[in-house]
C-alpha positions in Angstrom: -67.7 -140.9 -91.5 -67.1 -144.0 -93.5 -63.6 -144.7 -93.2 -61.7 -144.0 -89.9 -58.2 -142.4 -90.7 -55.3 -142.7 -88.4 -54.5 -139.4 -86.6 -57.8 -138.2 -86.9 -60.6 -137.3 -84.2 -64.5 -137.4 -84.5 -66.5 -134.9 -82.4 -70.1 -135.3 -81.7 -72.0 -132.7 -80.1 -75.3 -133.5 -78.1 -78.2 -131.2 -79.5 -80.3 -131.4 -76.5 -77.2 -130.3 -74.4 -76.4 -127.5 -76.9 -79.8 -126.2 -77.1 -80.0 -126.0 -73.3 -76.7 -124.1 -73.1 -78.0 -121.7 -75.7 -75.9 -123.2 -78.7 -76.8 -124.5 -82.1 -74.7 -127.5 -83.2 -73.9 -126.3 -86.4 -72.3 -123.3 -85.0 -70.3 -125.3 -82.8 -68.8 -127.5 -85.5 -67.8 -124.4 -87.1 -66.1 -123.3 -84.2 -64.1 -126.1 -83.6 -62.9 -126.0 -87.1 -61.7 -122.4 -86.8 -60.0 -123.4 -83.7 -58.3 -126.5 -84.9 -57.3 -124.9 -88.3 -54.3 -123.1 -86.3 -52.7 -126.5 -85.9 -53.2 -127.3 -89.7 -56.1 -130.0 -89.3 -58.1 -130.6 -92.1 -62.1 -131.1 -91.8 -63.0 -134.5 -93.4 -66.6 -134.5 -92.6 -69.2 -132.6 -90.0 -67.4 -133.4 -86.7 -64.2 -135.1 -88.2 -60.8 -133.6 -88.5 -57.5 -135.0 -89.7 -54.3 -134.3 -88.4 -51.7 -132.0 -90.0 -49.8 -134.3 -92.3 -46.3 -133.1 -91.4 -46.8 -132.9 -87.6 -49.6 -135.6 -87.1 -49.0 -136.1 -83.3 -48.2 -132.6 -82.3 -51.4 -131.1 -84.2 -53.9 -133.7 -83.2 -52.5 -133.7 -79.4 -52.6 -129.9 -79.1 -55.9 -129.7 -80.7 -57.7 -132.3 -78.4 -55.7 -130.4 -75.5 -57.1 -127.1 -76.6 -60.7 -128.4 -77.2 -60.8 -130.1 -73.9 -60.2 -126.8 -72.0 -63.0 -125.3 -73.6 -66.1 -125.0 -71.8 -68.5 -124.5 -74.8 -67.0 -127.8 -76.1 -67.2 -129.9 -73.0 -70.6 -128.8 -71.8 -72.0 -129.8 -75.2 -70.2 -133.0 -76.1 -72.0 -136.4 -76.8 -68.5 -137.9 -77.7 -64.8 -137.4 -78.6 -63.0 -140.1 -79.9 -59.3 -140.0 -81.4 -57.5 -142.3 -83.8 -54.0 -142.8 -84.0 -52.0 -145.2 -85.8 -52.1 -148.8 -84.6 -54.3 -148.3 -81.7 -58.1 -148.9 -80.6 -60.2 -145.8 -80.7 -59.4 -143.4 -78.0 -62.4 -142.2 -76.0 -61.2 -138.7 -75.1 -64.0 -138.1 -72.5 -63.3 -141.3 -70.6 -59.4 -140.2 -70.5 -60.4 -136.8 -69.1 -62.8 -138.6 -66.3 -59.5 -140.2 -65.0 -57.0 -137.6 -65.6 -58.7 -134.2 -65.5 -62.4 -135.0 -64.3 -62.9 -131.1 -63.6 -63.2 -130.7 -67.5 -65.7 -133.4 -67.8 -69.6 -132.1 -67.5 -72.3 -134.7 -66.7 
Protein backbone atom coordinates (compact mmCIF):
# COMPACT_ATOMS: atom_id res chain seq x y z
CA UNK A 1 0.00 0.00 0.00
CA UNK A 2 1.50 3.31 -1.03
CA UNK A 3 -0.78 5.80 0.72
CA UNK A 4 -2.29 5.28 4.18
CA UNK A 5 -5.88 6.50 4.31
CA UNK A 6 -7.61 7.65 7.50
CA UNK A 7 -10.32 5.23 8.58
CA UNK A 8 -8.75 2.18 7.03
CA UNK A 9 -6.97 -0.91 8.26
CA UNK A 10 -4.32 -3.25 6.95
CA UNK A 11 -4.12 -6.91 7.78
CA UNK A 12 -1.13 -9.08 6.94
CA UNK A 13 -1.32 -12.82 7.25
CA UNK A 14 1.72 -14.97 8.01
CA UNK A 15 2.08 -17.49 5.17
CA UNK A 16 3.96 -20.01 7.33
CA UNK A 17 1.36 -19.90 10.11
CA UNK A 18 -1.44 -20.16 7.57
CA UNK A 19 0.14 -23.20 5.92
CA UNK A 20 0.63 -24.90 9.31
CA UNK A 21 -3.05 -24.27 10.07
CA UNK A 22 -4.21 -25.56 6.68
CA UNK A 23 -5.00 -22.21 5.05
CA UNK A 24 -3.92 -20.40 1.92
CA UNK A 25 -3.27 -16.69 2.57
CA UNK A 26 -5.11 -15.58 -0.57
CA UNK A 27 -8.18 -17.43 0.65
CA UNK A 28 -7.86 -15.72 4.05
CA UNK A 29 -7.79 -12.27 2.41
CA UNK A 30 -10.86 -13.16 0.35
CA UNK A 31 -12.67 -14.33 3.48
CA UNK A 32 -11.83 -11.07 5.27
CA UNK A 33 -13.19 -9.16 2.27
CA UNK A 34 -16.46 -11.08 2.29
CA UNK A 35 -16.86 -10.59 6.04
CA UNK A 36 -16.19 -6.84 6.16
CA UNK A 37 -18.41 -6.08 3.17
CA UNK A 38 -21.43 -6.41 5.48
CA UNK A 39 -20.24 -3.19 7.15
CA UNK A 40 -19.70 -1.40 3.83
CA UNK A 41 -15.90 -1.45 3.77
CA UNK A 42 -14.11 -1.11 0.43
CA UNK A 43 -11.02 -3.11 -0.43
CA UNK A 44 -8.11 -0.89 -1.49
CA UNK A 45 -5.33 -3.45 -1.79
CA UNK A 46 -4.62 -7.11 -1.04
CA UNK A 47 -4.85 -6.62 2.73
CA UNK A 48 -6.22 -3.09 3.09
CA UNK A 49 -9.81 -1.93 3.55
CA UNK A 50 -11.31 1.55 3.85
CA UNK A 51 -14.23 2.25 6.17
CA UNK A 52 -17.71 3.07 4.91
CA UNK A 53 -17.77 6.80 4.07
CA UNK A 54 -21.07 7.51 5.83
CA UNK A 55 -20.29 5.51 8.99
CA UNK A 56 -16.49 5.55 9.28
CA UNK A 57 -16.09 4.92 13.00
CA UNK A 58 -18.89 2.39 13.28
CA UNK A 59 -17.96 0.38 10.19
CA UNK A 60 -14.26 0.16 11.04
CA UNK A 61 -14.77 -0.63 14.72
CA UNK A 62 -17.38 -3.31 14.02
CA UNK A 63 -15.17 -4.90 11.36
CA UNK A 64 -12.12 -5.01 13.61
CA UNK A 65 -14.14 -6.35 16.53
CA UNK A 66 -15.66 -9.08 14.36
CA UNK A 67 -12.28 -10.05 12.88
CA UNK A 68 -10.61 -10.14 16.31
CA UNK A 69 -13.15 -12.77 17.41
CA UNK A 70 -12.42 -15.08 14.46
CA UNK A 71 -9.99 -17.88 15.26
CA UNK A 72 -9.15 -18.31 11.55
CA UNK A 73 -8.02 -14.66 11.47
CA UNK A 74 -6.20 -14.47 14.77
CA UNK A 75 -4.27 -17.75 14.42
CA UNK A 76 -2.77 -16.67 11.10
CA UNK A 77 -1.96 -12.99 11.66
CA UNK A 78 1.35 -11.31 11.17
CA UNK A 79 0.00 -7.79 11.75
CA UNK A 80 -3.25 -5.85 12.00
CA UNK A 81 -2.98 -2.05 11.93
CA UNK A 82 -5.80 0.48 12.03
CA UNK A 83 -5.56 4.06 10.82
CA UNK A 84 -7.88 6.75 12.13
CA UNK A 85 -7.88 10.46 11.57
CA UNK A 86 -5.10 12.40 13.32
CA UNK A 87 -3.72 9.47 15.32
CA UNK A 88 -0.67 7.31 14.99
CA UNK A 89 -1.22 3.85 13.48
CA UNK A 90 -2.90 1.54 15.98
CA UNK A 91 -1.41 -1.92 16.47
CA UNK A 92 -4.57 -3.94 17.03
CA UNK A 93 -2.68 -7.05 18.15
CA UNK A 94 -0.90 -5.05 20.89
CA UNK A 95 -4.21 -3.53 21.98
CA UNK A 96 -5.80 -6.97 22.15
CA UNK A 97 -2.88 -8.32 24.21
CA UNK A 98 -3.74 -5.71 26.85
CA UNK A 99 -7.54 -5.99 26.81
CA UNK A 100 -8.41 -9.41 25.36
CA UNK A 101 -5.27 -11.57 25.54
CA UNK A 102 -7.31 -14.74 25.01
CA UNK A 103 -7.82 -13.67 21.38
CA UNK A 104 -4.09 -13.45 20.58
CA UNK A 105 -2.26 -16.58 19.47
CA UNK A 106 1.54 -16.90 19.64
